[in-house]
N, C-alpha and C positions, 0 to 999 in steps of 0.2 A: 745878721743872713739877707740879702734881696730875695726877694718872690720872685720863683719861677714867670715864664714867661708866658704871654698867652699865645697858644698854638693861631696858627694864621686860620689853620679849618681842621675842625675835629668833629668828628661823628664816633659817638660817645656808646656802645652796648647799642649799637643800633639793633631791632630785629624788626620784620613786616611781614605781619600775615595778611594773606587772601582767606574771602570767603568767611564763612561763617556769619550771613546776615540774615535778614527775616525768614526766606524762604527756603536755605538750605543751610544745616549745618556744620559741612566739609569743610575745613577751612587746607592750603594750603601754605607752609612755610617757605618762604622764596630768601628771607635771610634773616640768619640765626645770629645775638650776639655781636654781631660784625664791629670792631673798632679801627680806626686810623687816627693816627695825627702828620699833618703837615707843619713844620713851622715856616716861622717868615722867611729866616735863613739857614744854609744857606737853599740857596733854589732846587730842587731833587721832582728827579723822575722817579716815581711808584708807579710799580705795574701788576696788577691787577690779576690775575690766569687762569682762566678756569674753560671748561665745554660749554657749551648751552648749557642752558638751566641751572648752571651754578649761582645764579646771583648775582651775577656780573653788570648786566645793565640795570636790575632793582636798585642796588650800591648807586649808582650813577645820578638814579631821577631823582632817589633819596636826598645825597649833597648839593644837587642844584636846584631843590628846592622844588620838584615837579609832582613830590608825591609824599605824604609822611610819613613818619614810621610809627609802629604800632608797641613800639618800646624803646626806650633808649631817645639820644637827642643829635642833630646836626649844628654845628654851633659854628659859627663863621666869626673869629677875634671876639671870640668868649660871647657871643651872643646867637643865642638860642633862636634860627632861624621861625620858627613857628610866632614870635614875638615881636618880631620885625615891622613895623612901617611902612606904609606905601617908600612911604622917602627913602626909608632904608633900604629897601629892594632894592629902589633905584641902583642903589651902590652895588649891590651885591648881584644883580644881575652883570652890573659893565666887572666889576673883579671875578666874577667865577665863569667863564664861559665855555665851551662847549663843541668840539668838531668830533663830525656824528660817522658812522661808516657808510653810510651811502653816499659817493659823491655826484651825483646826479638826482634822486630823492630830494635833495635841500631848498634845490633849484623850479624857481617858478618855468616854465617854460616857456610863455608865453614873453617874461622878461628877459633883456640882454642881462651879461653876469655883473653890467655896472651896480645893480641891483643891491646884490648882495654888499657891496660896498658902501654904496650911496648910505644906505636904509640908518645903518649905527652910527655913522657919524652924523646924519639929521636927527635921529631920537636922542644922542645925546650932548647936542649941542656943541660936537666937537670941533668946526671947523667956522673960524671969521666970515668968508666968504666964500662966493664956490671954487675961486682960481686958487685956494686954500684947501679947499677940499680935494680937489683936484693932486693938487702938489703930495698929499698924503697919503694919497689911494694911490697913485704910480710908485712912491718910495717904499710902501708896503707890498706893493709887487714886486719889486728888483729885490724885496730882501729875502724874497723866497726862490729867487730867480728865476719870472717871467718880465718878460718883454710886455710893458702896457702896451705899445704898439702893437702888437699883434694880441695881446690878450682881451683887454676894452672893446665896444661896439661889438660882442659877438652873443650868441646864442648859446646856452649851455650843449645842444648837442654840437654846435660846430668846435668843440673844443674836448681833452681826452679826457680820460678820467683821472689822470694823475696832475692835470693842467686844473681843476674841475676841483680837486680837495687840495691841492695849495693854493685856490682861490680862498677856502676856508679858511687855511690857516695864514692868509695876507690880511683877510678880515678880522681875525683872533686879532691878532697881532696889532692892529688898527686902534682898539680900544685899551692896550697893555693891559690887560689883567692879571691878574696876581696867582691862580690858577688857571689852569686849559683841563678841562675831559677829555680824553682821547678815546671816543667808544669806536675800538674797529675801527681805528683809521684806513688801515692800506689793505682788509681783507679784502676787497671789490677791485684792489685795483691790478696791474699785469705784475707779475712778479718783479718784471725787468724796471719797473717806475718806485717799486717801492723802497727803494736803498736812498732816493731822491727827498720823499716825504719822511721820510726818517730821520734823514741827515737834517730837514726844516724841524722836525720836534726839538729836536736836539739843539739847532741852533737856537728858538725860543726860549731853553734854560741857559745855555751860555754867552749867548751876548744879550740877551732882553730879561736875564732873569728871572725868568717865570718859571712857578714850578708845575708840574703836568703828574695827572694820573692816568695811564694808559693803560684801559682796559684791551685786553687780548684773549684769544684760545690759544696763539701761538707763544710755548715760550720761547720757543730759537731768538722770536725779535724782542721778546721781555731782556731773556739776557744781553741783547747786546746794545739795547740803549739806555734800563732803568739800572737808577741806585741800590732799588730796592724791590724786592720779588714777595708778592701775596698770593698764595696760590688757593683757590675757593674751592667747595667742594658739596653740592648740596647746599650751599649759605651757609658752611659755617669754613673759616679758615682752618684749613689742616699744615701750612706750614707757612712761614716767613722768612726774611733775610736778608743777607746780600747776594746778589745774582750769584757770584763764584759757588758760595756754599750750598747752595739751592741746586740748581745745575749739576756743577759734579761729584757732591757727596747729597742726594737727596735722603731724607728720613723716612717719609711717608708713601704706602704704594701707591697712590692717586699720582703724584708727584713724577714718581720714575714709570709709571704708563704713560701720562704727557711727554715724558721726554722719551719716552719709545717711541711712541705718535711721530716723532719728528722727520721726516723726510729727510733721504740725502741722494745726492746727484745719480748715486752708482746703487742701484735696487739689492746688489749682492751682498752692501756692506751695510752692517748694524750702526744705530750712533756709538761713537767710543772705540769700533773696531780701528784694528791698525790693518794696512799692508800687509799681505805676504810677502817673503822673500825680499825684504828690504824696499821693497817698491816705495818711490816717491805717492804721498798724497795729502787729503786734508788730514793729517793724523791726529792735533790734537783740538781741544774743544772750538777752541775763539775761530782756528780755517775750518773747522765742519758748520761752527754755527754760519759763519760768512756766507760758507757756501750755501745752506740749509736756509735762509733769511733772503739772498739776494736774487742770482739767477740777472746777476745784470751784466750788460753785454758793452758797460760803457757807453751807450749811446742813451739819451733821454730823447724824452717826447718831446717835438716841436712848441 
């Protein structure tokens, strides 16, 4: 019998407790006994869903190595991140990339947007020449639906939120990571542009074989793009499984509360309601999720 394959990424029974220092005995548990396994193949999108304070961002910081767990371990290809050498960390940093919530806050307003694309190429020595670097950058921008001639050479404030966020998707694509942690990547983008960015995230999985951990408070978008949903409440997993099962047949009261909070275009209707008198409308779950998440007008930002 062959040995089981080592996961690409594993969070093994991790907990994170803050406080309890020299000057205060008070503690706060941000994450409690959380486990997650991401296999090498096939690439997947795992959504971690919960309200603010549920432990989502703490989990992201732990798996990115920005914090260390109080108990448990974060393992990348079987190795505990706490035992990585400087050289090993360099490889981990390239393989584990992040897309953050605020598509403006990650930019330095004094630099043109080119800076966030040229920096990783230089840092990881990815190009043989300046022309090679330029070709890679333009290819990554085109892959996410941006025209290089309309994007490069401009300052962050000269671009829309959707464009700035897609540049960050292009940046991660340049590095060809194995896993991307997307922390609320569409929450600060206009509703009409969310579909475009979500489509870019799906593209990373389908076309480039990159797995994603999609962190969100929005169960509707999680249902729309993920292969698996984990529901967090006060630092603990309350429900996990297939999106169809989680959304259509929730078991935990907190999951039911999240579903009940999904807004619909018609303020008189609630999630799952059907229209009276046989009137046409978005009666199926897929149709309601699509309406609740997109607000799409068929027009993208320039």
